[in-house]
C-alpha positions, -999 to 999 in steps of 0.1 A, spaced: 500 546 -693 505 519 -720 480 493 -730 496 465 -709 497 487 -678 461 496 -683 451 459 -686 471 451 -655 455 479 -635 421 467 -645 429 432 -634 444 443 -601 413 464 -593 388 437 -603 406 409 -585 410 431 -554 373 439 -555 365 402 -557 390 390 -530 397 419 -507 433 407 -508 464 425 -522 472 412 -557 506 400 -567 523 392 -600 522 355 -594 485 355 -587 479 376 -619 499 353 -641 483 321 -628 447 333 -624 444 357 -653 462 335 -679 486 362 -689 512 356 -716 537 377 -698 563 365 -673 561 372 -636 591 394 -639 574 415 -666 542 418 -646 561 427 -614 580 455 -632 548 469 -647 531 468 -613 561 486 -598 557 513 -625 520 516 -618 528 521 -581 554 548 -590 527 565 -611 504 566 -581 478 541 -593 487 513 -570 502 509 -535 511 480 -513 499 477 -477 526 472 -450 551 444 -460 527 427 -485 542 418 -519 507 424 -534 493 457 -546 459 474 -540 445 503 -559 448 539 -548 422 566 -552 438 576 -584 438 540 -596 400 537 -590 394 571 -607 414 559 -638 394 526 -639 361 544 -636 371 568 -664 378 539 -687 347 518 -680 320 514 -706 289 519 -685 264 516 -713 268 479 -717 260 470 -681 227 452 -674 208 441 -643 197 404 -639 160 397 -640 159 385 -604 173 417 -591 152 438 -615 120 420 -603 130 425 -567 135 462 -570 104 469 -591 81 448 -569 87 470 -539 77 502 -555 39 497 -559 28 515 -528 4 545 -527 26 562 -501 54 576 -522 78 582 -493 73 546 -479 77 532 -514 111 550 -518 122 538 -483 113 502 -493 132 506 -525 162 518 -506 160 487 -483 159 463 -512 188 481 -529 208 479 -497 200 442 -494 209 434 -530 242 454 -531 251 447 -494 260 484 -492 246 514 -474 219 535 -490 211 571 -481 178 586 -494 176 623 -490 141 635 -497 155 671 -493 187 684 -478 170 683 -444 150 651 -446 173 620 -447 167 583 -445 195 557 -445 196 519 -443 221 491 -445 247 504 -420 255 468 -409 265 460 -445 292 487 -443 306 477 -410 308 441 -419 333 447 -447 368 434 -443 382 469 -445 364 479 -414 370 450 -390 392 470 -367 372 487 -340 390 520 -345 382 521 -382 345 512 -375 344 542 -351 358 565 -377 333 554 -403 304 555 -379 310 592 -373 299 597 -409 264 590 -399 266 610 -367 271 641 -390 252 628 -420 228 658 -418 257 682 -420 272 664 -450 242 660 -472 234 697 -479 268 704 -494 268 670 -512 237 681 -531 257 707 -549 281 680 -562 254 656 -576 236 659 -609 207 639 -625 233 615 -640 248 587 -619 282 598 -606 309 581 -586 328 600 -559 359 583 -546 377 590 -513 385 627 -510 359 637 -536 330 636 -512 323 646 -475 316 611 -461 352 600 -454 382 590 -476 378 553 -470 345 553 -488 331 556 -524 297 571 -532 275 565 -562 248 590 -564 222 608 -585 195 634 -580 158 633 -591 138 664 -585 145 676 -550 156 642 -538 190 624 -538 200 588 -536 235 578 -526 251 543 -523 279 543 -498 305 516 -500 342 510 -493 365 522 -521 368 484 -528 333 478 -543 318 464 -574 314 497 -593 299 481 -624 272 462 -606 264 492 -584 260 514 -615 237 490 -633 215 487 -602 214 524 -597 205 529 -633 175 506 -628 165 524 -596 167 557 -614 144 544 -641 119 532 -615 119 565 -596 114 585 -628 84 564 -639 
């Protein structure tokens, strides 16, 4: 992939994350202030699609990222420079001052779900699981169709079956698992890390703000390890 294609892939992914709409060459040239012509951008997007990083839904002229596209994007992101805003930091830290450790962790999960508008799974062990924020997941544009909601909801019907095997994939470092890389369904992405015998996972559509989620999880990790 050349430098221009890499820049365009990043733009498509980040614009798609923000708008939930397929991204076309005209939109990129007008909104991103690119110096390239629409024809040039269109050709590069076509090449990115042929390489498997983008696809286009139905008859739309715009593109959306594939699982491979997201993985490439994640591999090129500089995670060390990401920071959490003070308001979000204060909100997360203020809910962890409880004597009951389990309740404190549940409260932290609730706040994280509210801030990210995603779903949080807190596994205290492979056989003790708490989750919150399901309504956040089902309200996403990707899941407005009833059939899709039904498919995604089955994830939580078999959550206890998925978690034990997922433990083996997760390390102490924050990791992203996209689509087929995890057991919760290929329409979802999961950001997760382990601490001791416990595991925290943030479930979202593949179209999610990966950078923001990472920075928030990094703070949560620091809070849990205090």
